[in-house]
N, C-alpha and C positions, 0 to 999 in steps of 0.2 A: 504494500500500500504506500509506504513512504520510501520508495527505492532511491529517490533523488535527494534525500536529506543526508548530509554528511555528518561525521562525528562532531565537528565544530558547531554546526547548526543545532544539533541535538542538545549539546551542553548549554548553548545559549538559551534554548527554549526552557530547559530545566531551571537554569538560574533565574530567568525572568518569571517563571511560574512560582518559584520559591519567594521571590521578592514581592510579587503581586498578591499572592494568596496567603503567604506565610506558611511556616512549617506545620502549624496546627490544622489548617483547613485544606492543605494540599491533598492528603489521602482521600478526603470526601469528594473533592473536585475531580480527582482521577477516577474514582468509582462512578461518579455521575457521567463523565465523558465516556468511559468504557460501556456503561449501560446504554447510552445514547447510540454509540457506534453499533452495538449488538442489535438494538432495535432497528436501526437503519438496514443492517445486513439481513435481518429476518424479513423485513418488509420487502426488500428487493428480491430475495429468494422466493417469497410467496408470489410476488408479481410475475416473476419468471415462470414459476410453475403454472400459474393461472393462464398465462399466454400460451405455454406449451399445450396445456389441456384444451384450450379453445381452438388451437390450430389443428389439432387432430393427430392421428397416427402417422400421417404422411410426413410430418415435420418433427418426428421424435428425435432425429439427429441434429435438429436446429440449434445452433450456438449463437448467442447474442453478439459475440465478438465478430461474427460474419457481417454484421451490420456496419462495421467500420469500413469505410470505402477502401482504405489501403489493403486491409485483409481480404476483402471481397475481390479486388482486382488481382492480388497475388494468387489467390486460389483459382480464379478463372484463367489467368495466363499460364499457370502450371498445369491446367487440365489438358491432357493430350487428346481427348476425344474431339475437341473443337478444331484441331489442326492449326492452331495459332502459331506453333513453333515453326511449321513449314512456311507459313505466310511471312513470319518475322525473318526467317533465314533467306527467303526468296526475294525480299525487298531490300535492295541496297540503296539507301538514301544518298550516300556520298556519290555513288556512280550516277544516279539520276540527276543530282544537282550539278555534277561536272558536265554531263551532256547538255543540260539546259544552259549553263553559263557559256559553254563552247559555242552553242548555237547562237546565243545572243551576241557574243563578241564577234563571231564571224559575220553576222548580219550587219553589225555596226561598222565593222571594218570595210565591208563591201559597199555599204550605203554611203559612208563618209568619203571614200576616195573619189568618186566621180563628182560630187558636189564641190569639193575643194579645188579640183582641177578646172572646173568650168568657171568658178568665180575668180580664179587668178589668170584668166585668159587675156585677150587683147585689150580689154577695158581697164586693165590696171587695178583690179580689185573692186571696181564699181559694179553695182547691180544694174542690169539693163531692165528698166521698168516697162519697155515696150513689148517685150516677149511675154507670151502667155506661159504661166507656170505649167510644168509637166504634170499630167495626171498621175497620182501615185499608183503604182502597180501593187500586186499582191505581195511582192517581196519587200516593198519599201515601208510597209506598215510597222510601227513600233511594236515591240513585244507587249503583250497584255500582262499586266500585273494585278492580280486579284486583290492583293493586300493594299494597293494604293487607292482602290475605289471604295 
């Protein structure tokens, strides 16, 4: 129950309890606290038993720790019946991301080369406003970023 309390914290709590309640009343206070903890445990156990009896025989192996999301996910991911390990092993995120970045960089390099050479032509870096802009083709579209929208 108190797994994260170290020896120094325990000594500090005991010293504070002796100072606050005094050595005469301290045993009575400890008994009251222990009685309260016992009642809370009994109440929670009876509530668990009531829930198990209401759920029926299908849930006789039900553990309340399974309601913790971390425990639930750990049990589901370790379940071999679902085939999640095959899916997890077959999906290489680094490889997929490398392919996407290569595709984006090659498209940017191919798309930026012609535009830079046409702007540095005979006009000396000026933009000719009399020409019609070229219609963008399928290859000139910028990549779609779902996270940006």
